[in-house]
C-alpha positions in Angstrom: -12.1 24.3 182.3 -8.6 25.6 182.3 -8.3 29.2 181.2 -5.1 30.8 180.0 -3.7 34.2 179.1 -1.2 33.8 176.3 1.3 36.5 175.8 2.6 36.0 172.2 6.0 37.6 171.8 9.3 37.3 170.0 12.3 39.5 169.7 12.4 39.5 165.9 10.6 42.7 165.0 11.4 44.7 161.8 9.8 48.0 162.7 11.1 48.3 166.2 13.9 45.7 166.7 14.0 44.0 170.2 11.0 46.1 171.4 10.0 43.4 173.9 13.4 43.9 175.7 13.5 47.7 175.5 13.6 49.3 179.0 11.1 51.6 180.6 12.0 52.5 184.2 14.5 49.6 184.5 12.0 47.0 183.3 11.7 45.5 179.8 8.4 46.2 178.1 7.5 42.5 178.3 8.0 42.6 182.1 5.5 45.5 182.3 3.1 43.4 180.3 3.5 40.3 182.4 2.9 42.3 185.6 -0.2 43.9 183.9 -2.0 40.6 182.9 -1.5 39.3 186.4 -4.2 41.8 187.4 -6.7 39.5 185.8 -8.9 37.7 188.4 -10.1 34.8 186.2 -7.1 33.1 184.6 -5.7 29.7 185.6 -2.3 30.1 183.9 -0.3 32.8 182.2 1.9 31.5 179.4 4.5 33.5 177.5 4.5 32.0 174.0 7.8 32.7 172.3 10.2 31.0 169.9 13.2 28.7 169.8 15.4 31.5 168.6 18.4 32.2 170.8 17.5 35.8 170.9 14.3 34.8 172.8 16.3 33.2 175.6 16.1 36.5 177.5 12.3 36.6 177.2 12.1 33.1 178.8 14.5 34.2 181.6 12.2 37.2 182.3 9.2 35.0 182.4 10.9 32.8 185.0 11.9 35.9 187.0 8.2 36.9 187.3 6.9 33.4 188.0 5.2 33.1 184.6 5.1 30.0 182.5 6.6 30.0 179.0 6.5 27.9 175.9 8.9 27.9 172.9 7.8 27.0 169.4 7.8 28.0 165.8 9.3 31.4 164.8 6.8 32.0 161.9 3.8 29.9 162.9 2.2 31.8 165.8 -0.9 29.6 165.7 1.0 26.4 166.0 3.0 27.9 168.8 -0.1 28.7 170.7 -1.8 25.4 170.0 1.2 23.5 171.3 1.4 25.7 174.4 -2.3 25.1 175.1 -1.8 21.3 174.8 1.3 21.4 176.9 -0.4 23.3 179.7 -3.9 21.7 179.2 -5.6 25.0 178.4 -9.1 24.7 177.0 -9.7 28.4 176.3 -7.3 31.3 176.2 -7.2 35.0 175.7 -4.4 36.2 173.5 -2.4 39.3 174.4 0.1 40.5 171.8 3.5 41.3 173.3 3.3 44.9 172.1 0.0 45.7 173.8 1.4 47.1 177.0 -2.0 48.6 178.1 -4.1 45.5 177.4 -6.9 45.7 179.9 -7.4 42.9 182.4 -11.0 44.0 182.9 -11.7 43.1 179.3 -9.8 39.9 179.6 -12.0 38.9 182.5 -15.1 39.9 180.5 -14.1 37.4 177.8 -13.6 34.6 180.3 -16.9 35.3 181.9 -18.7 35.4 178.5 -17.1 32.1 177.5 -18.2 30.5 180.7 -21.8 31.7 180.2 -22.2 31.1 176.5 -19.3 28.7 175.7 -18.3 30.6 172.6 -15.7 29.2 170.2 -14.1 32.6 169.4 -14.6 36.0 171.0 -13.4 39.1 169.3 -13.8 42.8 170.0 -14.9 45.8 168.1 -11.3 46.8 167.5 -12.1 49.7 165.2 -13.9 51.4 168.0 -11.9 50.4 171.1 -8.5 51.7 172.3 -6.0 50.1 170.0 -4.3 47.4 172.0 -7.0 47.0 174.7 -8.1 43.5 173.7 -7.4 41.0 170.9 -9.3 37.8 171.1 -10.2 34.6 173.0 -10.5 31.2 171.5 -11.1 27.5 172.4 -8.1 25.3 171.9 -10.1 22.7 169.9 -11.1 25.4 167.4 -7.5 26.6 167.1 -6.5 22.9 166.4 -9.0 22.7 163.6 -7.8 25.9 162.1 -4.2 24.7 162.2 -5.3 21.4 160.5 -6.9 23.4 157.7 -4.3 26.1 157.0 -1.8 25.5 154.3 1.0 27.9 155.4 3.3 28.2 158.4 3.3 32.0 158.1 0.7 32.9 160.6 2.1 36.0 162.2 -1.1 37.9 161.2 -3.0 35.3 163.3 -6.4 37.2 163.3 -6.8 36.6 159.5 -7.1 32.8 160.0 -10.0 33.4 162.4 -11.8 36.1 160.4 -12.0 34.1 157.2 -13.4 30.9 158.7 -17.1 30.2 159.3 -17.2 26.6 160.8 -17.2 27.9 164.4 -19.3 30.2 166.5 -17.9 33.7 166.7 -19.2 36.2 169.3 -18.4 39.9 169.9 -17.1 40.7 173.3 -20.1 42.1 175.3 -20.7 44.5 178.1 -17.6 46.6 177.3 -17.8 49.8 179.4 -18.2 52.9 177.3 -15.0 54.4 178.6 -13.0 52.0 176.4 -14.5 53.1 173.2 -11.7 55.5 172.3 -10.3 54.5 168.9 -8.2 57.6 168.7 -6.0 56.3 171.5 -3.1 54.2 170.1 -1.7 51.9 172.8 0.4 49.3 170.9 4.2 49.3 170.5 5.3 49.3 166.8 7.3 52.5 166.4 9.7 54.7 168.4 6.8 57.2 169.0 4.8 54.5 170.6 7.7 53.8 173.0 7.7 57.4 174.0 3.9 57.3 174.5 4.2 54.4 176.9 7.2 55.9 178.7 5.2 59.0 179.4 2.6 57.1 181.4 5.0 54.8 183.2 6.7 58.0 184.3 3.6 60.0 185.2 1.1 57.5 186.7 1.3 55.5 189.8 2.4 51.9 189.6 -0.4 49.4 188.8 -2.4 52.0 186.8 -5.3 50.8 184.7 -6.4 51.7 181.2 -9.1 53.7 182.8 -6.4 55.7 184.5 -4.7 56.3 181.1 -7.9 57.4 179.5 -8.8 59.8 182.4 -5.3 61.3 182.1 -5.7 61.8 178.4 -9.1 63.5 179.0 -7.2 66.0 181.1 -4.1 66.2 178.8 -5.3 65.5 175.3 -2.0 66.8 173.7 -0.3 63.6 174.8 -2.2 61.8 172.0 0.0 63.7 169.6 3.1 61.7 170.6 2.1 58.7 168.4 -1.3 59.4 166.8 0.2 60.0 163.4 1.6 56.5 163.4 -1.8 54.9 163.5 -2.3 55.4 159.7 1.0 53.5 159.2 -0.3 50.7 161.4 -3.6 50.5 159.6 -1.9 50.4 156.2 0.3 47.5 157.4 -2.8 45.6 158.6 -4.5 46.2 155.2 -1.4 45.0 153.4 -1.3 41.8 155.4 -5.0 41.2 154.8 -4.6 41.7 151.0 -1.6 39.4 150.9 -3.5 36.7 152.8 -6.5 36.9 150.5 -4.4 36.8 147.3 -2.8 33.5 148.6 -6.1 32.0 149.6 -8.4 32.9 146.6 
């Protein structure tokens, strides 16, 4: 079985424009993320899934710089983009990493790969409400994604998780054996706002290169005031997620 890590990213962001290319210590945020997911021990391929937009040329150039595969597809249809990437690179199962989750945890990615190999799940999700925000998104079989793409009636799939949560024709499993240390929902580690950028900058400036999410959590245990940098933005984030969910359900009633 060919296992992939897909980094889904595009430069067009309304809340924090060009966030994937913003610099932290002379590297674009997407470069930090590419270096991070390489710490996984179980993947066969890493693929940056971006768009045909000219503004995403730089993202592709950075992928080449770091020896990472890339695939260009639809601007709006994230699911179709990932499906075509999976077929292009012959990936049977992949773990998705959103391009703004700079502290996604390779340890959790590898747990998903191991769980899929053992149970052959169709879709693996995590208890996002109780984990560090941005630690893990989902893993999915390509053939299930293809069926979802065949069933959907819109090309606006930026809120990709909604198309998995509302379907029941495949086997969904929760990510298992998550170490207790990662159950810290008060930690916001995703890049949507300027305050989030400052939060990430703090750690890249104060921890040694190659630090893990465990290192971040240990540092926050000793310096809890750092949480205040972007904690207030989490309500905005949750409200945006709620809005997207309500819009999706109105269209699909």
